[in-house]
C-alpha positions in Angstrom: 0.0 0.0 0.0 1.3 3.5 -0.9 1.8 5.6 2.2 2.3 9.4 1.8 2.7 12.2 4.3 1.1 15.6 3.6 0.6 18.9 5.4 -2.7 20.7 5.5 -3.2 24.3 6.6 -6.7 25.4 7.4 -7.6 29.1 7.8 -10.8 30.8 8.8 -12.9 30.5 11.9 -11.4 27.3 13.0 -10.4 27.9 16.7 -12.8 27.7 19.5 -15.3 25.8 17.4 -14.3 22.2 18.0 -12.2 22.0 14.8 -9.3 20.1 16.2 -11.4 17.3 17.8 -13.3 17.2 14.5 -10.1 16.6 12.6 -9.0 14.0 15.2 -12.3 12.1 14.7 -12.2 12.3 11.0 -8.6 11.1 10.7 -9.3 8.3 13.1 -12.4 7.2 11.1 -10.3 7.1 7.9 -7.4 5.2 9.6 -4.9 8.0 9.0 -1.9 8.8 11.2 -0.6 12.2 12.1 -1.3 15.3 14.3 -3.3 18.5 14.5 -2.8 21.7 16.3 -3.4 25.5 16.5 -1.2 28.4 15.9 -2.0 32.1 15.8 -2.6 31.8 12.0 -4.4 28.5 11.3 -5.1 25.0 12.2 -2.1 22.8 11.0 -2.5 19.2 10.2 0.2 16.6 9.3 -1.5 13.5 8.0 -0.3 10.2 6.6 -2.0 7.4 4.7 -3.0 6.2 1.3 -3.5 9.0 -1.3 -7.2 8.2 -1.9 -7.9 8.5 1.9 -6.1 11.8 2.0 -8.3 13.0 -0.8 -11.4 11.9 1.2 -9.9 13.6 4.2 -9.6 16.9 2.3 -13.1 16.7 1.0 -14.7 16.0 4.4 -12.7 18.8 6.0 -15.0 21.2 4.2 -18.2 19.2 3.9 -18.4 17.9 7.5 -16.9 20.9 9.4 -18.4 21.8 12.8 -21.4 24.1 12.7 -19.6 27.1 14.0 -16.6 26.7 11.8 -16.1 28.9 8.7 -13.3 27.7 6.4 -11.6 30.3 4.2 -8.9 28.2 2.7 -7.3 24.8 2.8 -3.8 24.4 1.5 -2.1 21.0 0.9 1.5 20.0 0.2 3.6 16.9 0.3 5.8 16.5 3.3 8.9 14.5 4.1 8.4 13.9 7.8 10.0 10.8 9.1 8.2 11.3 12.5 4.9 10.2 11.0 4.9 6.4 10.4 2.2 3.9 9.7 0.6 2.9 13.0 1.8 6.1 14.6 -1.8 7.0 15.4 -3.4 10.4 15.4 -3.1 13.0 18.1 -3.8 16.6 19.0 -0.7 18.6 19.8 -0.2 21.8 21.9 -0.6 25.2 20.3 2.5 26.8 18.8 3.4 30.3 17.6 3.5 31.3 14.0 4.2 34.4 11.9 1.6 36.0 9.7 -1.9 37.3 10.0 -3.8 36.0 13.1 -6.5 33.4 12.9 -10.1 34.5 13.1 -11.9 34.8 16.5 -15.3 33.3 16.5 -18.3 35.4 17.6 -20.3 34.6 20.7 -23.2 32.2 20.0 -26.4 31.1 21.7 -26.4 28.1 24.0 -26.9 25.0 21.8 -29.7 22.4 22.1 -27.4 19.8 23.6 -26.4 22.1 26.4 -30.0 23.2 27.0 -31.0 19.6 27.4 -28.4 19.2 30.1 -29.4 22.5 31.7 -32.9 21.2 32.4 -32.1 17.5 33.0 -32.2 16.8 36.8 -30.0 13.7 36.3 -27.2 15.7 34.6 -24.3 17.1 36.6 -24.8 20.5 34.9 -28.5 20.7 35.8 -29.3 24.4 36.2 -25.7 25.3 35.7 -25.9 29.0 34.5 -22.7 28.7 32.4 -23.2 25.4 30.6 -21.4 25.4 27.2 -19.5 23.3 24.8 -17.4 23.6 21.6 -20.7 24.4 19.7 -21.9 27.3 21.7 -21.3 30.0 24.2 -18.9 32.9 24.8 -15.9 33.3 22.5 -15.2 36.9 21.3 -16.2 38.6 24.6 -13.8 36.4 26.7 -10.7 36.5 24.4 -7.6 38.3 25.7 -5.1 37.1 23.1 -4.5 34.5 20.4 -4.3 31.6 19.8 -7.6 30.9 21.5 -6.7 28.7 24.5 -8.1 28.8 28.0 -5.1 30.7 29.5 -5.8 33.5 26.9 -9.4 34.0 28.0 -11.2 35.3 31.1 -11.8 31.7 32.1 -8.1 31.4 33.0 -8.8 32.1 36.7 -11.2 29.1 37.0 -9.3 25.9 37.5 -11.1 22.9 36.1 -12.3 20.2 38.4 -11.3 16.6 37.6 -14.6 15.8 35.8 -14.3 18.9 33.6 -10.6 18.3 32.9 -11.4 14.7 31.8 -14.0 16.0 29.3 -11.6 18.8 28.2 -8.9 16.2 27.4 -11.1 13.7 25.7 -11.0 14.2 21.9 -14.2 12.2 21.6 -16.1 14.5 23.9 -18.0 17.6 22.6 -16.3 19.6 25.3 -12.8 18.7 24.1 -10.8 22.0 24.4 -14.0 24.0 25.0 -12.2 26.9 26.6 -15.3 28.1 28.7 -15.9 24.6 30.1 -17.1 24.6 33.7 -19.6 23.1 36.1 -21.1 23.8 39.5 -17.9 22.7 41.2 -15.4 24.8 39.3 -17.1 27.5 37.2 -18.3 31.0 37.7 -21.1 31.7 40.1 -24.1 33.9 40.1 -24.9 36.6 42.6 -27.8 38.9 43.2 -28.2 42.1 45.1 -31.4 40.9 46.8 -31.6 37.9 49.2 -32.4 34.4 47.9 -31.3 32.1 45.1 -30.2 34.5 42.4 -32.4 33.3 39.5 -35.5 33.0 41.6 -34.9 36.3 43.4 -34.4 38.1 40.1 -37.5 36.5 38.5 -39.6 37.5 41.5 -38.4 41.1 41.2 -39.3 41.2 37.5 -42.7 39.6 38.2 -43.6 42.3 40.7 -42.7 45.1 38.2 -39.1 45.9 39.2 -36.3 46.7 36.8 -33.4 44.2 36.8 -29.8 44.6 35.5 -28.8 41.2 34.2 -25.2 40.4 33.0 -25.1 38.8 29.6 -22.3 37.7 27.3 -21.1 41.2 26.3 -22.5 43.4 29.0 -25.6 44.2 31.2 -29.2 44.4 30.1 -31.9 46.3 31.8 -35.0 44.2 31.9 -38.6 44.6 33.1 -42.1 43.2 32.4 -43.0 44.2 28.8 -46.7 43.9 29.5 -46.7 46.4 32.4 -47.3 50.1 31.8 -45.9 51.0 35.2 -42.7 48.9 34.8 -41.8 50.2 31.3 -42.7 53.8 32.3 -40.4 53.5 35.3 -37.5 52.3 33.0 -38.2 55.1 30.5 -38.1 57.7 33.2 -34.9 56.4 34.7 -33.1 56.2 31.3 -34.6 59.5 30.1 -35.8 57.7 27.0 -39.3 59.0 26.2 -40.0 57.5 22.8 -37.2 55.4 21.4 -38.4 51.7 21.1 -37.2 49.1 23.5 -36.3 45.6 22.4 -38.0 42.6 24.1 -36.9 39.1 24.9 -39.4 36.2 24.8 -39.0 32.6 25.9 -39.0 30.9 22.5 -40.3 31.0 18.9 -43.9 30.2 19.9 -43.8 33.2 22.3 -42.4 35.4 19.5 -45.3 34.4 17.3 -47.7 35.4 20.0 -46.4 39.0 20.1 -45.4 39.6 16.4 -45.9 38.5 12.9 -42.9 36.2 12.1 -42.0 35.1 8.5 -39.9 32.0 7.9 -36.8 34.1 7.2 -37.4 36.1 10.4 -37.9 32.8 12.4 -34.6 31.5 11.0 -32.8 34.7 12.1 -34.4 34.7 15.6 -33.3 31.1 16.2 -29.9 31.3 14.5 -26.7 30.9 16.7 -26.3 34.7 16.4 -29.6 35.4 18.1 -30.0 39.0 16.9 -32.8 41.4 17.7 -35.1 41.1 14.7 -37.5 44.0 13.9 -41.0 42.5 13.5 -44.5 43.8 13.1 -46.4 43.6 16.4 -49.6 41.7 16.6 -52.7 43.7 17.7 -53.3 41.1 20.5 -49.6 41.0 21.6 -50.3 41.9 25.2 -47.3 44.3 25.2 -47.7 47.7 26.7 -47.8 50.4 24.0 -44.9 52.0 25.9 -42.5 49.4 24.6 -42.6 51.0 21.2 -44.7 54.2 21.3 -46.5 54.9 18.0 -44.5 52.2 16.3 -46.0 49.0 14.9 -42.5 47.3 14.9 -40.9 45.7 17.9 -37.4 44.3 18.2 -37.6 40.7 19.4 -34.9 38.3 20.5 -34.8 34.9 22.0 -32.8 33.8 25.0 -29.1 33.1 24.2 -27.5 32.4 27.5 -28.3 29.7 30.1 -29.1 32.5 32.5 -31.8 33.9 30.2 -33.3 30.4 29.8 -33.3 29.9 33.6 -35.2 33.2 34.1 -37.9 32.3 31.6 -38.2 28.8 33.2 -39.5 30.7 36.2 -42.7 31.5 34.2 -41.9 35.0 33.1 -43.6 36.5 30.1 -42.1 39.0 27.5 -39.4 41.2 29.0 -38.1 44.5 27.9 -34.4 43.8 27.2 -32.4 47.0 26.5 -28.7 47.9 26.9 -27.5 48.5 30.4 -26.3 52.0 30.2 -27.1 55.7 30.6 -28.4 57.4 27.5 -25.6 58.2 25.1 -23.0 56.0 26.9 -21.6 52.6 26.1 -23.0 49.4 27.5 -21.8 48.6 31.1 -19.8 45.4 31.2 -17.6 45.7 34.3 -19.1 44.7 37.7 -17.3 47.7 39.4 -19.4 50.0 37.3 -22.8 48.6 38.3 -23.1 50.6 41.5 -22.3 53.9 39.8 -24.1 53.6 36.5 -26.8 50.9 36.9 -27.9 51.2 40.5 -29.9 54.4 39.8 -31.6 52.6 36.9 -32.3 49.1 38.3 -33.9 47.8 41.5 -31.9 44.5 41.4 -28.8 43.3 39.7 -28.1 39.7 38.6 -24.4 39.3 38.0 -21.5 36.7 38.0 -17.8 36.6 38.4 -16.7 35.6 34.8 -15.2 38.9 33.5 -16.2 40.3 30.1 -13.0 41.2 28.3 -14.7 42.7 25.2 -18.0 44.6 25.6 -20.5 43.7 22.9 -24.1 44.9 22.5 -26.9 43.0 20.8 -27.1 43.0 17.1 -30.2 44.4 15.3 -31.4 43.2 11.9 -34.3 43.6 9.5 -35.5 41.3 6.7 -36.1 42.9 3.3 -37.8 40.3 1.1 -35.7 37.4 2.2 -32.5 39.4 2.6 -30.8 40.2 5.8 -30.4 44.0 6.4 -28.1 44.7 9.4 -29.1 47.7 11.5 -26.6 47.3 14.3 -23.7 44.8 14.0 -22.4 43.4 17.3 -23.0 40.1 19.2 -23.2 37.0 17.1 -21.7 38.7 14.0 -18.6 40.6 15.2 -15.8 40.1 14.7 -16.3 37.9 11.6 -14.1 39.7 9.0 -14.8 40.8 5.5 -12.3 39.4 2.9 -10.0 42.2 1.6 -8.0 41.1 -1.4 -4.9 43.0 -2.5 -4.6 45.4 0.4 -1.5 47.6 -0.1 -1.1 48.4 3.6 -2.4 47.9 7.1 -5.1 50.3 8.2 -7.0 51.4 11.3 -10.2 53.1 10.2 -12.1 55.1 12.8 -15.5 55.4 11.3 -17.9 58.3 12.0 -19.6 60.1 14.8 -22.9 58.2 15.0 -23.2 54.5 15.4 -19.5 54.4 16.0 -17.3 51.4 14.9 -13.7 51.0 14.0 -12.0 48.6 11.5 -8.6 47.0 11.3 -7.5 45.8 7.9 -4.4 43.9 7.0 -3.3 41.4 4.4 -6.6 39.6 3.4 -9.1 40.7 6.0 -10.9 43.7 7.4 -12.2 43.2 10.9 -15.1 45.6 11.7 -15.6 46.1 15.4 -18.8 45.7 17.3 -21.2 48.7 17.6 -19.7 51.1 20.2 -22.2 53.9 20.3 -22.8 57.6 19.5 -19.8 59.8 20.0 -20.5 62.8 22.2 -19.4 61.7 25.7 -16.0 61.0 27.1 -17.2 57.5 28.1 -18.0 56.6 24.5 -14.7 58.0 23.2 -12.9 56.0 25.9 -14.8 52.9 24.8 -13.9 53.5 21.2 -10.2 53.9 22.1 -10.3 50.7 24.1 -11.9 48.7 21.2 -9.3 50.1 18.7 -6.5 49.0 21.0 -8.1 45.6 21.5 -8.4 45.0 17.7 -5.0 46.1 16.8 -3.5 44.0 19.6 -5.7 40.9 19.0 -5.0 40.8 15.3 -1.3 41.9 15.7 -1.8 44.9 13.3 0.5 47.9 13.3 -1.4 50.4 11.1 0.6 52.0 8.3 -2.2 54.7 8.0 -5.2 55.8 10.0 -8.3 56.4 7.9 -10.7 59.1 9.1 -13.9 60.8 8.0 -13.2 64.2 6.3 -15.5 66.0 8.7 -13.1 68.3 10.7 -15.2 68.2 13.9 -15.9 64.4 14.3 -14.4 63.2 17.6 -13.2 60.0 16.0 -11.5 62.0 13.2 -9.8 64.3 15.6 -8.6 61.2 17.6 -7.3 59.6 14.5 -5.4 62.7 13.3 -3.7 63.1 16.7 -2.4 59.5 16.6 -1.6 59.2 12.9 1.6 61.2 13.0 1.0 62.4 9.5 0.0 58.9 8.3 -3.7 59.9 7.8 -6.0 59.4 4.9 -9.2 61.5 4.9 -12.2 59.7 3.3 -15.3 61.5 2.1 -18.3 60.3 4.0 -20.4 59.0 1.1 -17.5 57.6 -0.7 -16.9 55.4 2.4 -20.6 54.3 2.3 -20.3 53.1 -1.3 -16.9 51.5 -0.6 -18.4 49.5 2.3 -20.9 47.9 -0.1 -18.0 47.2 -2.5 -16.0 45.5 0.3 -18.9 43.4 1.4 -19.5 42.1 -2.1 -15.8 41.6 -3.0 -15.9 44.2 -5.8 -12.5 44.8 -7.2 -11.0 48.2 -6.2 -10.8 49.5 -9.8 -14.4 48.6 -10.6 -16.7 51.6 -11.2 -19.7 51.5 -9.0 -22.7 53.8 -9.2 -23.5 54.3 -5.6 -26.8 55.8 -4.4 -25.8 57.2 -1.0 -28.8 58.6 0.9 -28.4 59.6 4.5 -28.8 62.5 7.0 -25.4 64.1 7.2 -22.1 63.8 5.6 -19.3 66.4 5.1 -19.0 67.3 1.4 -15.9 68.3 -0.5 -17.4 71.8 -0.9 -17.9 72.2 2.9 -21.7 71.7 2.6 -23.7 69.0 4.3 -24.3 66.3 1.7 -26.8 63.4 2.0 -28.6 62.9 -1.3 -25.7 61.7 -3.4 -25.1 59.6 -6.5 -21.4 58.8 -6.8 -19.4 57.1 -9.6 -16.8 55.5 -7.4 -13.8 53.2 -7.3 -11.6 52.5 -4.3 -9.2 55.3 -5.3 -11.7 58.1 -6.0 -15.2 59.3 -7.0 -17.1 61.7 -9.1 -20.2 63.3 -7.8 -22.6 62.3 -10.6 -25.9 63.6 -9.1 -27.3 65.0 -5.9 -30.4 66.7 -4.5 -30.8 70.4 -4.9 -29.4 72.1 -1.8 -31.7 73.9 0.7 -30.7 76.1 3.6 -30.8 74.2 6.9 -31.6 76.9 9.5 -29.7 76.5 12.8 -27.8 73.3 11.9 -28.3 70.7 14.6 -31.3 72.6 16.0 -33.1 71.9 12.7 -32.1 68.2 12.8 -33.9 67.9 16.2 -36.9 69.8 14.9 -38.1 68.5 11.6 -40.7 71.2 11.3 -37.8 73.7 10.7 -36.5 71.5 7.8 -40.0 71.4 6.4 -40.2 75.2 6.5 -36.8 75.3 4.7 -38.1 73.1 2.0 -41.4 75.1 1.7 -39.3 78.2 1.4 -37.1 76.6 -1.4 -40.3 75.5 -3.2 -41.7 79.1 -3.1 -44.4 78.2 -0.5 -44.1 80.5 2.5 -46.1 80.6 5.8 -49.4 79.1 4.7 -51.3 79.0 7.9 -53.0 75.7 7.1 -49.7 73.8 6.9 -48.6 71.7 9.9 -45.0 73.0 10.2 -46.3 76.6 10.2 -48.7 75.9 13.0 -45.9 74.2 14.9 -43.7 77.3 14.4 -46.2 79.5 16.1 -45.7 77.4 19.3 -42.0 78.2 19.2 -42.3 81.8 20.4 -39.6 84.2 19.2 -38.2 81.4 16.9 -40.8 82.3 14.2 -39.3 85.7 13.5 -35.7 84.5 13.7 -36.4 81.5 11.5 -38.1 83.6 8.9 -35.1 86.0 8.8 -32.6 83.1 8.6 -34.4 81.6 5.5 -34.6 85.0 3.9 -31.0 86.0 4.4 -29.2 82.6 4.8 -27.8 83.8 8.1 -26.7 80.9 10.3 -27.9 78.4 7.7 -26.0 75.5 6.3 -26.7 74.3 2.8 -27.7 70.6 2.7 -28.5 68.1 0.0 -29.6 65.5 2.6 -32.2 62.9 1.6 -32.6 62.1 5.3 -33.6 65.7 6.0 -36.1 65.6 3.2 -37.8 62.6 4.8 -37.9 64.5 8.0 -39.4 67.5 6.2 -42.2 65.4 4.6 -42.9 63.7 8.0 -43.5 67.2 9.5 -45.3 68.5 6.4 -48.0 65.8 6.7 -48.3 66.2 10.4 -46.6 63.1 11.7 -43.6 64.4 13.7 -42.4 68.0 14.2 -39.8 67.3 17.0 -37.7 64.2 17.6 -36.3 62.6 20.8 -34.1 60.1 18.9 -32.3 59.8 15.6 -34.5 59.2 12.5 -37.7 59.2 14.6 -39.6 61.2 12.0 -38.3 59.2 9.0 -39.3 55.9 10.8 -42.8 57.2 11.3 -43.0 58.3 7.7 -42.1 54.7 6.6 -44.7 53.3 8.9 -47.4 55.5 7.4 -46.3 54.6 3.9 -46.4 50.9 4.7 -50.0 51.3 5.9 -51.1 52.6 2.5 -48.9 50.4 0.4 -48.0 51.1 -3.3 -50.0 54.0 -4.8 -50.7 55.3 -8.3 -50.3 58.9 -7.2 -47.1 60.3 -8.8 -44.9 63.0 -7.5 -41.8 63.8 -9.5 -38.4 65.4 -8.8 -37.2 67.5 -11.7 -33.7 66.9 -13.1 -31.3 69.6 -14.4 -27.6 69.9 -15.3 -25.5 66.9 -16.1 -23.7 68.3 -19.2 -20.5 69.5 -17.4 -21.4 68.7 -13.8 -23.6 66.6 -11.7 -27.3 66.1 -12.3 -29.3 68.0 -9.8 -32.6 66.6 -8.5 -34.9 69.3 -7.3 -37.5 68.2 -4.6 -39.5 71.4 -4.9 -42.1 69.9 -7.3 -42.6 67.0 -4.8 -43.1 69.5 -2.0 -45.6 71.5 -4.0 -47.5 68.3 -5.0 -47.7 67.2 -1.4 -49.1 70.6 -0.3 -51.7 70.4 -3.1 -52.7 66.9 -2.0 -53.0 67.9 1.6 -55.2 70.8 0.6 -57.4 68.4 -1.3 -57.8 66.1 1.7 -55.7 63.2 0.6 -54.9 61.1 3.6 -51.4 61.2 5.1 -50.7 57.5 4.6 -51.3 57.9 0.8 -49.1 61.0 0.7 -46.3 59.2 2.6 -46.5 56.2 0.2 -46.5 58.5 -2.8 -43.4 60.3 -1.5 -41.7 56.9 -1.2 -42.7 56.1 -4.8 -41.2 59.4 -5.9 -37.9 58.6 -4.3 -37.9 55.1 -5.9 -38.6 56.6 -9.3 -35.8 59.2 -8.8 -33.4 56.3 -8.1 -34.6 54.4 -11.1 -34.3 57.5 -13.4 -30.8 58.4 -12.2 -29.6 54.8 -12.5 -31.0 54.6 -16.1 -29.2 57.9 -16.9 -25.9 56.9 -15.5 -25.6 53.1 -15.5 -23.6 52.9 -18.7 -20.7 54.6 -16.9 -20.6 51.9 -14.1 -20.2 48.2 -13.8 -22.4 47.8 -10.7 -25.1 49.7 -8.8 -25.2 50.0 -5.0 -27.7 51.3 -2.4 -26.2 52.6 0.8 -26.6 55.2 3.6 -28.8 55.4 6.6 -32.0 56.2 4.5 -31.8 52.6 3.2 -32.5 51.2 6.7 -36.0 52.0 5.5 -37.0 48.4 4.5 -40.0 49.6 2.5 -37.9 52.0 0.4 -35.2 49.4 -0.1 -37.6 46.7 -1.2 -39.4 49.0 -3.6 -36.1 50.3 -5.0 -34.9 46.7 -5.6 -38.1 45.7 -7.2 -38.2 48.8 -9.4 -34.6 48.5 -10.5 -35.2 44.8 -11.1 -37.9 45.7 -13.6 -35.1 47.5 -15.5 -32.8 44.5 -15.3 -30.6 46.1 -12.7 -29.4 44.0 -9.8 -28.4 46.5 -7.1 -26.0 45.6 -4.3 -27.2 46.2 -0.8 -25.7 45.6 2.6 -25.7 42.2 4.3 -22.5 42.2 6.5 -22.5 45.8 7.9 -25.3 48.3 8.3 -26.1 50.9 5.5 -25.9 53.5 8.3 -22.7 55.0 9.7 -22.0 51.7 11.4 -20.6 50.6 8.1 -18.4 53.7 7.5 -15.2 52.2 9.0 -15.3 49.2 6.6 -15.5 51.6 3.6 -12.8 53.8 5.0 -10.5 50.8 5.5 -11.3 49.4 2.0 -10.4 52.8 0.4 -7.2 53.4 2.5 -6.0 49.8 1.9 -6.2 50.3 -1.8 -5.2 53.9 -2.2 -2.1 54.0 -4.4 -0.3 56.8 -2.5 -0.6 56.6 1.3 -0.3 60.4 1.6 -3.1 60.9 -0.7 -6.4 62.3 0.6 -9.6 61.0 -1.1 
């Protein structure tokens, strides 16, 4: 029999997911000899046997890989290794060091069915153990301190395994073989509660009587309360100073989710996936939830339990629970026990915590379903830090993202690692959290950035931070170019490919110093041309207008030649603003203290105010969300509003919304209902996109939809359908959000492929 020795190198998410014991079992089944181990780059395998069995071994490495593994590449080469002989057997060897890009850290995943069965089996030694886990589930990213991923490099290092756990850990045939968070009642972390009694029962009792509980999860603390109780939810809103922004809820299982919301097959798959994200669903009329969970909003964010602690709480008979980030408004999620007393004690009546440290804070992910496509809204637990492939990078990059929905991104060699959601910049605590995450990512992936990529806005806190640390090695990236580049990176579009990017959002610093946001760019990685944009209007008072959509509406009315009609909702709202009426009128007449903007996001705000939905907001995009809800109520309509297009010969096409504003005013005067007007406005934007794409598509190889406006699932779906009628397959986001949470990936993609590192784009 021919006997050959070969070396296999496997890269991807292959550590912390049971890959080595899988290789051991596979090789043993095939009667092969050799060894398998980890290094900081890969899983390495030396295997010996007949050539046909080695071929079978390679095929099954891919086909039969563990459920949490994600293989990027398998390389294979012949090896002259006299150590491996027939009859040598197969073994797992200790981890070793290696040069090159680090291996991929797996994300945290929900507790698996096998572990859940043990959790509720009175005859199992892990019965009701709050930290039951195996190689197929549990914490990964949030407990990692360094690579390779071994127990001493995690926050479990302080917990010495008992004899029973050590035996499982050392047995290649056990599903807990080298499961780094392995533990049991005798040797693992322990729960504690700030009120007397058994911690789970005491917390459940507090929730049942209407108290607010702080509960430590995988990546930080949640604030939880009874989602069916007006009093409990109002108490939490008052304490967090969060008057309107919707809360997410957690329910016991899929059946419970279907009792509170409409759940499609695609949404059910996401809810029950190992990532366990918050999924935005349409609430049922008979849900039993208090309206205070999501005031004025027919959507509710729903998630299923993903830790044993959550399952134990629901086993106490609890109904739907509000489950929101444990933090003060505008600050990052609390993840250290020493911060509970200072930050969470004023917000919660009881705290359920444990002594397993969280190394990397990580909030819950939020997603929507558009058709059957995943649309990320917030990328964090369950998805971060899975990287995006980045072929042909010229240099290592740290990209610092934007101001809102802050993330950072580290890029090197073949990967771009986008961080978890950090939060809105604006407090020292959030900037400190951002700085800590940037340091963690560069350390974890052993990346020394050649350049730091920043948003071109001069006042962004992240941009200022990046410039201070860049030492001249900075690349400024225009905001909307970064949005388009993020889609390119997600879809593996080559850097030199011309992409027609429809980038609609609220605010982005333009190359002319104006506030852009209704942009159509012809872009490659190395640059862009502004091919079209909305006609600018004067934004009176800058940020004051953003928080008061009625002011944006008045600006659009002024630009459309419609001034101060007393029957219009924004004009009536202005009268309640005291001296502001005179000041605002003067600003619009003279342009004093006004900022020109082409923002599509602000146009959505203006229309929401114009039709009387929302004149002032308490959280970002509140008016636009309510406009989408109204449009969805009416559905598609035959009413047609139309933007007018001008220019384009020697400069960008300019789309003027004034005719749309005038048509809306006419319809309101005729008594057309607000839902129909909202739907007609959405159709007008869809037709604008289709018209601009038809006009410019011959100059590009692909079309992309990006920017925060495309978090609007209705608009995105209608755009995709309309473009499809014209034979255009548009690229959309599926790995990072279309909002500013995706900016860092786009910045990294551009900076990694920019020919000259000193060049600003």
